[in-house]
N, C-alpha and C positions, 0 to 999 in steps of 0.2 A: 541618555544612556542608550546605546544601540542594542536592539533586541537580537538575540541569537536564535537561529531556527532550532526547532526541536530535532535532536539527532537520534533519539531512541525509536522504539516501536511506536507507530502512530496510535492514537486513541481509537479504541474499537468502535466501529459503527454498530448501532443497536442490532442490526440484523446478523451480526457475526457473534453475538453473545448468546449463551444458553437461553432458550425461551422458557416460558412457564411450563411447557410440556416436559422439559428436562428437569425441572425442579424436584419432582418426586424422587427420581433415581439418585440424584446427587444428595438430597437431604437425607434420604434413608441410609445412604453410605456414610454420611457425616454422623448420623445417629449411631450407627454400628461402631464407628471409630471412637465415639464418645465413651462407649462402654469400657474401653481399654483403660481409661483413667481410674476406674474404681479399683483396679488391681493394685494400685499404690496410693489409695486414699485421697485421690484428687477429685475435685468437682467434675462430674462427667459432662464435659463440653467437648464437642468434636468439630473440626473444621477441615475443609479441603479447598484446594484451588483447582478449578476446572478451566480447561482451554481446549478448543477444537473438539469438544465432545468427549474429552477424556480427563481423568484425574491426573494432575501433574504432581500434587503433593497432598498429604493428609496428616493430621496430628490431633492429639487430644491434650488436655491440660496436663502439665508436668511440674506445677509449682512445688508440690510436696517432695516428689522424688528428686528433683534437681535443686531444691532449696533456692528457687529463683522466683522472685515476685513477678517477673515479666514472662514467665513460661506459660503464657496463655496459648490455647490451641491455635488461634488465628495467627499470632506472631510466629509460632513455630512453622505453621503451614506456609506462610509467606516467605520465611527464610529458606525453607526447603525448595519452594517453587523458584525463587530467585537463583538458588544454586543450580537447580536442574536446568533452568533456561539460560543461565549464564548472564543474567542482567537483573538489575534491581527494579526496573520499570515493568510492572505487571499489567500494563494498560490494555492488554488483550485477554485478560483473565477474569474469572468470577470467583468470589469468595463465598462459599457456602458454610454456614455455621449454625449449630443447633440453637444457640441462644443469642439474642441481640447483643452485638459487640459493646463493650465498655468504651469509655473515652480513649483509653490507651490504644485499644485495637481498632477503633474507628479512625483515630488519628493515623495509625500505621497504614490502614487501607488507603487513606487519602495520600499519604506520602509515597506509598508504593504505586500509586496511580491505578489501583484496582478499578476495573471498569464497572463491575456490578457486585453488590453484596446482597445475599439472600439469607434470611434467618428464619428459624422455625418457631421460636417462642420469644415473646417480648420479655424484657427485664425491666419491670416498672421502677426498680430502685436505682439501677446503674446503667441502663441501656442508653447508648449515645447515638442511636440512629433516629428514634422517634419517641422514646419513653421519657427519660430524664433530661435528655439533650438531643439536639438534631445536628450533630457535627457534619454529617455527609451532605447536608443542605446549606451549610453555612455560606453566606454570601461573600465573606472575606477569604474563603479558601481558594487556593490556586487550582484545585481539582475537586470535582464533585462526582463521586461515583453514583451511578444509578443504584437503586436498592428496591427490594421488595420483600414483603413478609409472606411466608409460606405457612399458613395456619393449619394445613392438613396433618402436620406432624406435631403440632403443639401439645396435644394430650400425651403423646409418647415421650416427648422431651420433658414435660413437667412431671410425669410419673417417674421417669428415671431420676430426676433431681430429688423428688420427694422421697423415694426409696433410699437414695444415697444419704440424705440428711437424717432420715429416720435411723439408719444403721449407725451413723456417726453419733447421734444422741444416745442410742442404746449402748454403744461401746463406752461412752463417757460416764455412764451411770455406775 
């Protein structure tokens, strides 16, 4: 089988991606976006796509309001970024998300050719970057996004989640 050359945007070189110095700004913005999910009783997770030092798209979970099990913040942000950029390959973009992506979202990041994934809090039960699975590092994958954990917002992310679930439990009683 003859190989076809890649015709989309080339994969980003490490030096073109947001560096650790930019993580704080983007993670704090993702955290602010996450707060919007509580307005319609969704788990407060926020995500954004950054490219060339700016935010291309941002979203929070919308599963409840959209009645859509796939309406995770990461997927919505990737869809919006693809629309804004006019292409499905996001190989020159970074995904910032408040909580470690699940298997669906990590898989979507691979399929979208996201160059870098940065998350602020691990998800020990369902995280698919380093906690429950390591999908971004899978040797069988056709693309392996770089990733990093940004723990400086972990306490804020976990506090937002704890407050949300405490309100949910109080409302159910």
